[in-house]
N, C-alpha and C positions, 0 to 999 in steps of 0.2 A: 435564686441565681446560681448557687453552688451546684445544684442538681443538674444543670444543663452544661456546665463548663467542660466536663469530660468529653462531650461530643465535639466541641470545637478544638480541644486539645488533640483529639484523634484525627480530625480533618487536617489540622495544622502540621502534625508530625508525620503523616504517612500517606495521605491520599492525594497529594498534589500532583502526582505523576501518573501518566497514563499507563495502561497495561501493556505488556510486551506485544510487539506486532507479530502476527502470524506469518507463515511463509508466503513468499511472493505469489505463489500459484493460488492461494486461498483468499487473497485480498478481495474485498468488495467495496473498499472506501479508503480516502486520506488526502491530506494537503499540507504543503509547506509554502510559506511565502518568503522566498529568499530575498535578501535586500538587493535593491537595484544599485548598480555601480554608481559611485559618486559622480556628480557632474564635473565636466572638464572645463577649466577656465578658458575664456576666449583669448586670454593673453598667452601666446605661444612663444617661448624663448627661442626655440629652434627654428621658428619661422614656418613650422609645419601647419597646414590648414587644420582648423578645428574639426571639420567634418571627417578628415582622415583619421585624426586621433580618436574620435568616437568610434569609427569603424574598427580601428585596431583593438580597442578595448573590448569590442563585442566579438572578436574573432577567437575566443577561447574555445577549444574543443576538448571533449572528454578523451583522456588517454586510454580508456578501456574500450568504448564502443564508437567513438567519433561523433557522438551527439553534441549539441550545444552545451557548453559549460559556463558556469558563473564564477568559478574561482576554485580555490584549493579545498579539498576535503580529505582529511586523514593523510596529509602530506603530499597529495597529488591533485592535479587538475582533473576533475570528473564532473559528469552531469549529476542531476539530483537522483536519477534512477539508480546509477551505479553506486552513489553514496549510500543510499538506503540499502541496496543489496549487500554492500560490504559490511555495513553496520550489523546486519542481521546474521551474516554467514561467516565472517572472518574468525570468530572465536569458536565455531562449531567444527566437528570432525570433517576433514576434507572429503567431499564426495568423489566417486570414481567417474571418469569419463566413459561414456558408452561407446565411444568410437576410438580414434587413434591418439587422442590427447592433444590435438592441434586444431580444434574446431575454430572456425572464423567467428569472431565476436564483433558484431557491429549493431547498429540501431535495430535492424530487422531480426537478427539472430541471437541477441544477447540473452534471451530467455530460454534458448534451446539447451544449452549445456552449462549448468552451474559450476562444474568442475573447471572448465577452461576459462570461464569468466572470472572466478576467484583467483585462478593462477595469474591471469593478466592483471588483476588488481594489484597483486603483490609484485609482479614484474615491473610495473610503472612506479613502484615506491610507496604504495599505500601501507600504513602501519597499523596493525591490530592493537598495539598498546595505546593508541590514541583514542580508542573507543571508551567512553565514560560509562562506569557502572551507576547504579541508582544513587549511591551516596555522592558520587562526584557530580552527577547531574543536579542533585539537590543543592550542593555547594555552589555550583556555577550559577544556578538560577538565583540563589540568594545574593551572590556577588553582583549579578547584573542589576537586580532591583536595588541593592544597596548603592551601587554607583549611580543609578538613575536618580534615586532620591537625593544623593549628595549633590549631584549637578543641579537638581531643581532648587535645593535649599541655597546653594551658592548663587544661582541666578536670582532668587528672590532677594537675597541680601544685597546684591548689586543694584537691583531696581528699587528696593524699598529698604534702605539702611536702618530705618527706625522701627521696622517690623520686629515683633517679638520673636524670640527663639522658638523653634518648633516644639510641640508638645513631646513629652517623654515617650508616648506611645508611637510617635512617628520615627523613633530612632532604633526600633528593634528590627527583627528579621521580617521578611515579607509575609511569613506564615502566621505571625502573631495577630494579624488583622481579624481573623475569625474567632480568636480567643478573647481579645480585649476590645477592639474597636467596635465590633458589631454589638457587644453587650453594654459598652460604656459610652459610646460616642453620643454626643448631643444631637438632637434632631437638626438636620441641615436647614439653612434658610432656603425656603422653597422659591423656585423660579416661577413667575406668574404663568399659569396654564390657561389656555383657551379651551373651553369645553365645547366640543362640536356636537355633543349629544350622542345618542345611541345609534348603532348601525341602522340605516334607513329601511332596508327590506323588512317587511312584516312577516316574512316566512323564510325558512332556510334556503340557501342557494346550493342545491345539490350538484356536485361535480360529476360529470359524465366522463368516465375513462374511455379512451379509444379502444375498440375491440382489438384483441391481440392480432387478428388477421390483417388489420390495417397498419400495424407497425411495420416499418421498412425491414426487408430481409437483407438488404445490402449493408455490410458492416461499416461502409464509409459514411453512412447516415448517423453513426453513433460516435460520440467523443471517446477517445482513449484517455482515461485518467492517468495522471502521472503516479509514480509509486508513492510520492509524498502525499498526494491527494488521497490515495487509497488508504494509506496509513492513518492519516488524521480522521477520515470518515469512519474507519473501523474503530479507532479509539473512542471517539465521542459517542458512537452508536452503542458500543459495549458499556461505556460509562452510564449512558442514559438508562439502558435496560437494568443495570445493577443498582440504580438509585431511584430516579423519579418514577420509572415505569413499574417498579416493584410494588405489589400490594402491601399495605401496612401490616406488619406482623408475620411471623414465619408460618403460623397456622391460622386457619379460618376461625374467627371468633364464633363460638356457639350461640352467643346471645344475639337475637335479631336486632336489626338497626332500629333506632327510634323513629317513629312515624312522623312526628311533628317537632323537630328540634327548634330551639329558640335561636335568635341571631347570634347570641353569645356562644351557644353550643356549636353552631355552624362554624364560627371563626376558630374556636378551639380545636375543631376537628382537622384544621389545616396545619396543626403543629408539626406532625410528622412529615407532611409534604414540604414544609419549609426546611426541615432538617435534611430531607433528601436532596433538595435544591443545593444546600450548602455542600453536601457530599459530592454532588455532581460537579459544581464549579471547582471543587478541589482537585478534580481530575482533568480540568481544561487548562492546558499549559499557558495559553494566551492570557487567560484570566489571572493566573498566578504571577505573571510578569508585569501586571499593572501596578500603579501606585496603591498603597494600602488604603488611603482615603477613598480612592475611586472604586476599589473593590467593594467597600461597604456601601457606597452610594449606589453602585450598580445593582447590588442585591436588594437594597431597599426600594429602588425605583422599579424593579421588575418583579418583585415578589408577588404582587396581586395578579399580574399577567401570567406568571408561572403557575400559580394555583389554578387559575382558570384554564390554562392550556392543559394542565394535567387532568382536569375534569373531562376535557374533550378526549384525551388519550384513553381514559378508562371508560368512556361512553360506549354503549352497545347500540349501534344504529338501529338494528332490527327490532329491539325491544323498548327503546326509549328509556333506558336505565343506566345507572352508573354501577360499575363493578368495584366492590370494596372487600375488605377482609371479612365482613359479615355477610357477604353474598351480594345479591343484586338489589339496588335501591332505586325506586322510581324517581324520576326528575321532579315529580310533583311536590316532594318535600321541600324543595327550594322556595316554592311559591309563598308558603306561610312564613318561613324563616326570613326571607328577604322583604316580604310585605310591600312589594313593588311589582305590579304586573308587567310593566314595560321592561324592567331589568331582568325579570325572570324569563320572559319570552326571548329577549335578546341573548341571554345566556344559553338557553336550550337550542336556539337557532344557530348560535355560534358552534356549539358542540356538534350538531348535525352536519353543518357545512364543512367544518375542519376535518371531522372524521371521514366524511365522504371523499375528501381529497387524499389525505395521508393514509387512511386505513390503519394497518398495523406495521407500517414501515418506520422502524425506530431510528433509522438514519435520518429520515426527514423530520421526525419529532425532535431529534437532538439538534438539528440545524435550526429549526424554528425556535427552539428554546434559546439557543445561543444568540440568534438575531434579536430576540426580545431583550436579552441581557445586555448586549453591547449597543446601547442607545446613547449617542452623544448629546441628545437633547434633554437628558434627565437632570434632575435637581442635584446641585452640589458637586457636579463633576469638575475636576480641575483640568485634566488633560483631555479635552474634547477632541482634539485632532487625532490623538492615538486611538480613541474609541471609534471615531469615524473610519479610520484606517482598518481597524479590526472588523468593523461592520462590513466594509467593502470586501474584505477578504472572504468572509463567510457568505456574502451574497454571490460572489463569483463562484465559490465552492458549491453552493446550492445549484447555481445554473449549470455548472459542469456536471454535477451528479445527475441532474435531470436529463441532460443531453446524453449521458452515458446509459441511462435506463430507458428513456422513452423516445430517443432519437431527436435530432435537430428539428424534425417536423413538428413534434408535439410538445417539446420541452417548454416552449414559451407559454403555452396554455397553463401548464402546471405552475410555472414561476409566477405568472400574473395572479393566479387564483390564491396561491400561498401568501403573496405579498398583500393582497386585498384582505385576507383573513387576519394577518398581523396588524393591519390598520384597524380592523374591527375590534381586535383584541385590545388594542390600546384604549379605544373609546369605552369598551365594556369595563376595563380595569378602572378607568376614571370614575365611572358610575358607581362601581362597587366601593371604591375608596370613599366616596361621599357617604354611602350608606353605613359603612362600618364605624364612622365617627359617632354613631348613635348608641354604640355598645357601652356596657358598664365596665370600665377598665378594671375594677376590682375583681371581676370574674374571668378575666382574660389571662392566658398563660404568659409568663414573663418574656419569653422569646418573641411571642407575637406582639406584645406591647411595644417591643423595641423595633422590630422590622416594619410594622405597620404605622409606626410613629403615633401611637395612641397614648403615650405618657402625658 
């Protein structure tokens, strides 16, 4: 146990925040889910109609570009785009205007002149000293989670006065979950699961991408992502490439892969993938803002699906092999290790189908991984409503990204195909979970015993 604790200490103390966002012109992804204004009571003291009050609340406009605004950002009412622009540029050296220094800044022209846009930000009262650095962001996130946990405990005491006090591990910071709870938590009481069996098709469903010449040439057929959407997509894609998509080991292992590994050896080979998953979720801000117990449950509930999805990510479609640190490994090695022809065929077919859709698009791999992670139907989840809301957020983000890349015309085909594969992944994960209960626990790595509930 002591040998793996430093990994979780590292994740807890430093990797919970996403990497800095690139310049606006280089974005290719991101999303923010601003809170919806609170509902207005139907009781109106002034006698003003409720409908009018709703309309007045929605009439906020950005003081910089005139776009629709949701509220105050850095001391001024702005849209999400100008908020993100100010956050990235307010502390940088001021750029020079290429014209007369009085460029028009509106929804259409706000990207044309960064100099006049940042000047207008300061003119309307936006304050650079309100931008948080990494330490302040970390402190604020810890405070948010601490307050949420305090409200939950207070609510539990009100509804269940006789309930015991929360465990000591529930009273620490949000980042202690990967250090203590993942290694020490008891196996949760499982929710009854209906087994629907393996995916029905007996062969892979290969996705046919539309030829480039059929994609619309009119820009109006493509969604324009918001700056927050681009920012989030860029962050999760970068995090995925730096963690889960990375081959194990800095250098290729000179020793050839074992031709016929046992089931125990196959399970132990996933140890580094599980560690990479933990590093990845440490960079997903939405995950870090969840309850500590739900963080652990989400990891345990999705770990098998995550391992299988990574196998599809490193699958080479043309050669029917997996790419690993030791080189290329034929998929046939699974057949003997798993000792189940149906599960083996379903696994390989899943890899072929999933890779034919996503190819090497790491933004889509990251979105698929997060959707598998945020599953409100998993075992031992406390705040299912929050998980459902997060899942909705990333489903919408996936849809918007596909519409920006493949047009409104073809985005639906991609979306349906990816959702179908995530459904297949869930069934395949359940089948593998049943198989791994046949392993010898004394030969399994401690971390895997914990996350796979094999103790």
